[in-house]
C-alpha positions in Angstrom: 92.8 101.5 77.3 94.9 99.0 79.1 98.6 98.3 79.5 100.4 94.9 79.3 104.1 94.1 79.9 105.9 91.2 78.4 108.4 89.8 75.9 108.2 90.1 72.1 107.7 86.7 70.5 107.2 87.9 66.9 106.4 90.9 64.6 104.7 90.5 61.3 104.6 93.5 59.0 101.7 92.3 56.8 98.6 94.0 55.4 96.0 94.8 56.2 97.3 95.2 59.8 100.7 94.3 61.2 100.7 92.0 64.2 102.9 91.9 67.3 102.8 88.8 69.6 103.8 89.5 73.2 104.2 86.8 75.9 102.8 88.1 79.2 103.6 86.4 82.5 100.9 86.7 85.1 101.6 87.1 88.8 101.0 83.4 89.3 103.7 82.6 86.7 101.2 81.5 84.0 102.3 82.7 80.5 99.9 83.7 77.8 100.3 85.2 74.3 98.7 88.5 73.6 98.0 89.5 70.0 98.5 93.2 69.2 97.2 94.7 65.9 98.8 97.8 64.5 96.7 100.9 64.3 97.3 101.3 60.6 98.2 99.3 57.5 101.6 97.7 57.2 102.5 99.6 54.0 102.1 103.0 55.7 104.0 101.8 58.8 106.9 100.6 56.6 107.0 104.0 54.9 107.1 105.5 58.4 110.2 103.5 59.2 108.9 100.2 60.7 110.6 96.9 59.8 110.4 93.5 61.4 113.6 94.3 63.2 112.3 97.4 64.9 111.1 95.1 67.7 112.9 91.7 67.9 112.0 88.5 69.7 113.2 88.6 73.3 112.8 92.4 73.8 110.9 93.4 76.9 108.1 95.9 76.1 105.1 97.7 77.6 102.1 98.0 75.3 99.2 100.4 75.7 96.1 99.8 73.6 92.4 99.2 73.4 91.3 95.8 74.5 89.3 93.5 72.2 85.5 93.6 72.7 85.4 89.8 72.6 85.3 88.6 76.2 88.3 86.7 77.3 90.4 87.6 74.2 94.0 88.4 74.8 94.2 91.1 72.1 94.8 94.8 71.8 94.5 97.4 69.1 97.5 99.5 69.9 99.1 102.9 69.6 102.3 102.9 71.8 104.9 100.3 72.5 107.6 101.3 75.1 110.9 99.5 74.9 112.9 98.6 78.0 115.2 101.6 77.4 112.3 103.9 77.6 112.0 104.5 73.8 108.4 105.0 72.8 107.3 103.7 69.4 104.0 104.2 67.7 102.6 100.9 66.4 100.4 102.9 64.0 100.6 104.7 60.7 98.5 107.6 62.0 101.2 109.0 64.2 104.0 109.6 61.7 107.5 108.1 61.8 108.8 105.7 64.4 110.2 107.8 67.3 
């Protein structure tokens, strides 16, 4: 697994997998968009309490997930998203309701 920190640009609760886009700023100031796929289908995540307002653009987050196998891809399959206030959310339908 790996961890990234950045700012939420968008959240799309769509099937088959929801997507979160996080803008990450490297130590040299260069910004890049990371694409985070939810670890379940959107319908199950919505039933578990997720909405497109659970994470909103501009929120600072830390995301832990499995990196893409494609070399150079800025993408993760995720499980946990930690908000700036320390709240940990599961970006997955496997873990039950949003915490």
